[in-house]
N, C-alpha and C positions, 0 to 999 in steps of 0.2 A: 504494500500500500504506500501511497505517496504521502509521507509524513511531513513534507516541506510545504504543503498547501494549507493555508489557514483561511477559512471562510467564516463569515459572521455566524453561520449556523453550526459550526463545529470545526473539527480538525481534519475532516476527510474531504477529499476532492469529489467532484461529481462522478468520476470514473470509479472511485473507491465505493461510493454509495451504490452505484449500479452493480458493481461486483458483489457487494453484500446482498443486494436484492436477488441476484441470480443464484447465489449460494443458498439463500433462504428458500427460494422456489425449488431448488434441487433437494434440499432437506425435506420439504413438504412432500415432494414427489416420491422420495425414497421412504416415506412413512415416518420420518422423524419430525412430527408436527411440533413437538416441544422446542426443538432447536430452531425451527422456522419461526415459531412465535417469538422466541427471544430475539432473534435477528430483527424481525419487523417491528417489535416494540422498541428496540434500540433505534431503529431508523425513524420512528415517530418522534423520538426526542431530538434527533439530529435534523430532521426535515419535516416538521409538523404541518407545514403548509404545502406539501407535495402529495400527489396521489399515490405514489409508489408504496409507501409503508402501509396504507390502508388497504390497497388492493392485495398486496402480498399477505398481510395478516388475515384478510378475509379468505384468501385461497388456502392458507395454512389451516384455518378453522374448518373449512369445507373438507379438507383431507382428514381431519380428526372427527368428522361426522357432526360438527356443530354448525349446521346450516343456519339456524336462527341467529346465532352469534355472528356468523359471517355477514348475514344481511344487515344486522344492527351496526356492525362496524362500517359498512359502506353507506347505509342510508342515514345514519345519525352522525357518527364521528367523522367519517370521510367527507360528507357533504357540508358539515359544519365548518371543517377546516378548509375545504375547497368548494365553496358554493358554486353551483352550476358547472362543475367540472365534467366535461365530456368523458374524461378518463374514468372517473368514479361511476358516472351514469351508465356507461356501456357495460362495465363489470357488474353493476347492480342489476341491470336488465338481464344479463346472462345468468347471474346467480339466482335471481327469481325464477327464471325458466328452469334451471337445474333443480330448484326446490319444488318443482311441479306447480308453480304459480305462473303459468305461461301467460295468462292474460295481463297480469301486472307487469311482467317482464317486457312483453311486447309494447305496452303503453309507455313504459319508461324509455325504451329505445325509440319509439315513434315520436314521442314528445321531444326527445333530444334532437332527432333529425328534423323536426319541424322548425326548430329555432334557426334563424338565419346565422350562418357561420361559414367560414371557408372550409373546403374539404380537408379532411385530416385522416390519419390512420384510425382514430376512434370512430369516425363517421363511416369509414369504409368497413370497419369491423362490425359495426351495428347493422349496416345494410346487408352484409354477407350473412350475419347471424340470422336476421329476419328471413332472408331468402332460404337459408338452410334448415331452419327449425321445422319446416313442414316435411322434410325428407328424412328417411330413416336409413342412414348409411352405416349404422353400427359404431360410429365414432361419436364421442361425447360432443354436444353442441359447442362447448367452449373451445375445444381443440379445432373443430371445423371452422370456427370463426377466426382463428389465428391467435387466440389468447395465450397459447404456450410460448409464443415468440415475443410477446408484448413487452416484457420487462427489459429485455436487452435492447429494444429499439427506443426506449424512452429516456428522457432527460431525468437525471436523478435529483 
């Protein structure tokens, strides 16, 4: 890690934060939800006004089977810290869908897309997710929409 970079939010560079996010997602994917939780809770301290820690912690909670907690993290904590964040909204919509609350998830994504904004990876992910949710390809909807590559493409 780059120890020479000092930022107002902490001592880690954006690249360091992104790397920690990727490690957290790998931990969650490997079934080590507790390690993923610790990483993302630490990232919340370092970057409380960024979407990455909330999305990552929500994904870790989903891996642990705590879907209601994952939804709360996004809908309450994440949107409070990042009001109207398309990043948070797209993951909230997909998480609602994965929680079998398809109608709510669709509404979140459709409302997000209805807001005037420049095209972005979040908007493309939402459109792809909405198009794919009607198909049953045997791949989880989040993966079909590109969520597994999301963290590495984002600003930390």
